[in-house]
C-alpha positions in Angstrom: -16.2 -63.8 65.4 -13.7 -61.7 63.5 -10.6 -59.8 64.2 -10.4 -56.1 63.2 -7.3 -55.3 61.1 -6.9 -51.8 62.6 -7.4 -52.2 66.4 -6.7 -56.0 66.5 -9.7 -56.7 68.7 -11.9 -59.7 68.2 -15.6 -58.8 67.7 -18.8 -60.2 66.4 -19.8 -59.9 62.8 -22.5 -57.4 63.7 -19.7 -54.9 64.6 -18.5 -55.0 60.9 -20.1 -53.4 57.9 -21.3 -55.7 55.2 -19.1 -56.0 52.0 -20.1 -58.6 49.4 -16.6 -58.3 47.8 -15.1 -59.9 50.9 -15.0 -63.7 51.4 -17.0 -63.6 54.6 -19.2 -60.8 53.4 -17.9 -58.2 55.9 -15.3 -55.4 55.9 -11.9 -56.1 57.5 -12.1 -53.2 60.0 -14.8 -52.8 62.6 -17.4 -50.1 62.5 -15.7 -48.1 65.3 -12.4 -48.0 63.5 -14.2 -47.1 60.2 -15.9 -44.1 61.9 -12.7 -43.0 63.3 -11.0 -43.2 59.9 -13.8 -41.3 58.2 -13.7 -38.5 60.8 -9.9 -38.2 60.4 -10.3 -38.0 56.6 -13.0 -35.3 56.9 -10.7 -33.2 59.1 -7.8 -33.5 56.8 -9.8 -32.8 53.6 -12.8 -30.5 54.5 -13.0 -28.9 51.1 -13.8 -32.3 49.5 -16.7 -33.0 51.8 -18.0 -29.5 51.5 -18.1 -29.8 47.7 -19.9 -33.1 48.0 -22.4 -31.8 50.4 -23.1 -28.8 48.3 -23.6 -30.8 45.1 -25.9 -33.2 47.0 -27.8 -30.3 48.5 -28.4 -28.6 45.2 -29.7 -31.6 43.4 -33.2 -30.9 42.0 -34.7 -34.1 43.4 -33.3 -33.3 47.0 -34.8 -29.8 46.7 -38.1 -31.2 45.9 -37.9 -33.7 48.7 -36.9 -31.0 51.2 -39.9 -28.9 50.1 -42.3 -31.7 50.5 -40.9 -32.6 54.0 -41.1 -28.9 55.1 -44.7 -28.7 53.8 -45.8 -31.8 55.7 -44.2 -30.6 58.8 -45.8 -27.1 58.5 -49.3 -28.7 58.0 -48.8 -30.9 61.0 -47.4 -28.0 63.2 -49.0 -24.8 61.8 -49.5 -23.0 65.1 -45.9 -23.8 66.2 -44.4 -22.7 62.9 -46.4 -19.4 62.8 -45.3 -18.7 66.3 -41.7 -19.3 65.6 -41.9 -17.2 62.4 -43.6 -14.3 64.3 -40.9 -14.4 67.1 -38.0 -14.5 64.5 -39.5 -11.6 62.7 -39.8 -9.6 65.9 -36.2 -10.3 66.8 -34.9 -9.4 63.4 -37.5 -6.7 62.3 -35.0 -4.4 60.6 -33.4 -7.1 58.6 -36.9 -8.4 57.5 -38.0 -4.9 56.5 -34.8 -4.4 54.5 -35.2 -7.7 52.7 -38.8 -7.1 51.9 -38.1 -3.6 50.6 -35.3 -4.9 48.4 -37.6 -7.7 47.0 -40.4 -5.2 46.4 -38.1 -2.8 44.6 -36.8 -5.5 42.3 -40.3 -6.7 41.5 -41.4 -3.2 40.7 -38.5 -2.6 38.4 -39.1 -5.8 36.6 -43.0 -5.4 36.3 -43.7 -1.6 36.1 -47.2 -2.0 34.6 -48.3 -4.6 37.1 -46.8 -2.5 39.9 -48.8 0.6 38.8 -51.9 -1.4 38.5 -51.4 -2.8 41.9 -50.7 0.6 43.4 -53.9 2.1 41.8 -55.9 -0.9 43.2 -54.6 -0.6 46.7 -55.1 3.2 46.7 -58.7 2.7 45.6 -59.3 0.1 48.4 -58.0 2.5 51.0 -60.0 5.4 49.9 -63.1 3.3 49.5 -62.9 1.8 52.9 -64.9 4.7 54.4 -67.4 5.1 51.5 -68.1 1.4 51.1 -67.4 -0.8 48.1 -69.0 -3.6 46.1 -67.5 -7.0 45.2 -67.8 -6.3 41.4 -65.4 -3.3 41.6 -62.2 -5.2 41.1 -63.7 -7.1 38.2 -64.7 -3.8 36.5 -61.1 -2.4 36.9 -59.7 -5.6 35.4 -62.1 -5.4 32.5 -61.1 -1.7 31.9 -57.4 -2.5 32.0 -57.7 -5.5 29.6 -60.0 -3.8 27.1 -57.8 -2.6 24.1 -60.5 -0.6 22.4 -61.0 2.0 25.1 -61.6 5.7 25.1 -61.7 8.4 27.6 -65.2 8.7 29.1 -64.9 12.4 29.4 -63.1 13.7 26.2 -63.2 10.6 23.9 -59.5 10.3 23.2 -58.1 6.9 22.5 -56.4 5.4 25.5 -53.1 3.6 25.7 -51.2 2.0 28.6 -49.4 5.2 29.1 -52.3 7.5 29.5 -55.0 5.2 30.9 -56.5 6.0 34.4 -59.4 4.3 36.2 -61.6 7.2 37.6 -64.5 7.4 40.0 -67.3 9.5 38.3 -68.6 10.4 41.7 -65.4 11.1 43.8 -64.7 8.9 46.9 -63.9 12.1 48.7 -67.4 13.3 48.1 -69.1 10.1 49.1 -69.0 8.2 45.8 -68.9 4.3 46.0 -66.1 2.1 44.9 -68.3 0.0 42.6 -68.5 -1.0 38.9 -71.2 1.5 38.2 -69.0 4.4 39.4 -65.8 3.3 37.6 -64.9 4.6 34.1 -61.7 4.8 31.9 -60.3 8.2 31.6 -57.2 9.8 30.1 -54.5 11.2 32.4 -55.3 14.8 31.6 -59.0 14.6 32.4 -58.5 12.6 35.5 -55.8 14.8 37.0 -57.7 18.0 36.1 -60.9 16.6 37.5 -59.2 15.8 40.8 -62.1 15.3 43.5 -64.7 17.3 41.6 -67.8 15.9 40.0 -68.0 15.9 36.2 -70.7 18.6 36.3 -68.7 20.8 38.5 -65.6 20.9 36.3 -67.8 21.0 33.0 -66.8 17.6 31.6 -68.7 16.3 28.5 -69.7 12.8 29.1 -69.5 10.4 26.2 -70.9 6.9 26.0 -68.0 4.4 25.7 -68.3 0.7 25.2 -65.9 -0.8 27.8 
């Protein structure tokens, strides 16, 4: 048994925190009084505890630990987490749209070339949905974009990143397929003047280009 220095009550040793510096190995005040003192100090000095919590929260090891805990919880409760996220999105739809639009605009400003390639790719996918597409089309587009020794398929001019277009020889609007056999590299002038016409209709001269 031990008497608390603050409240004066005699309590068992289990009601005192351990302290190796003390002679009996326990603190001089009981756990209840220590808790009350800590709460009072927190109310009197909130900025100190806020700073400590912020520093602890932003530690790299704590961030990694929180990410791992969140991932484990999501894998164990995937359906529940997806349902909560869907409901939260429905309740705050305007805020979600504004945030996604802001993030998208920032990414496009920082990555203009990738944004343009992504836009061309999505446009081709939408237009090719009705005409059918092959799985090798995306690989052909990536090959055309990565090839540095490219020339326009129609006029033979040397292509750079500024004037490079990926064109469908047989237009999608006329039933052409979104496939590797129907994709060629073209300059901006030829592609924009060709529009949705076939090469023969607009009198283009085809040239063999090694892609």
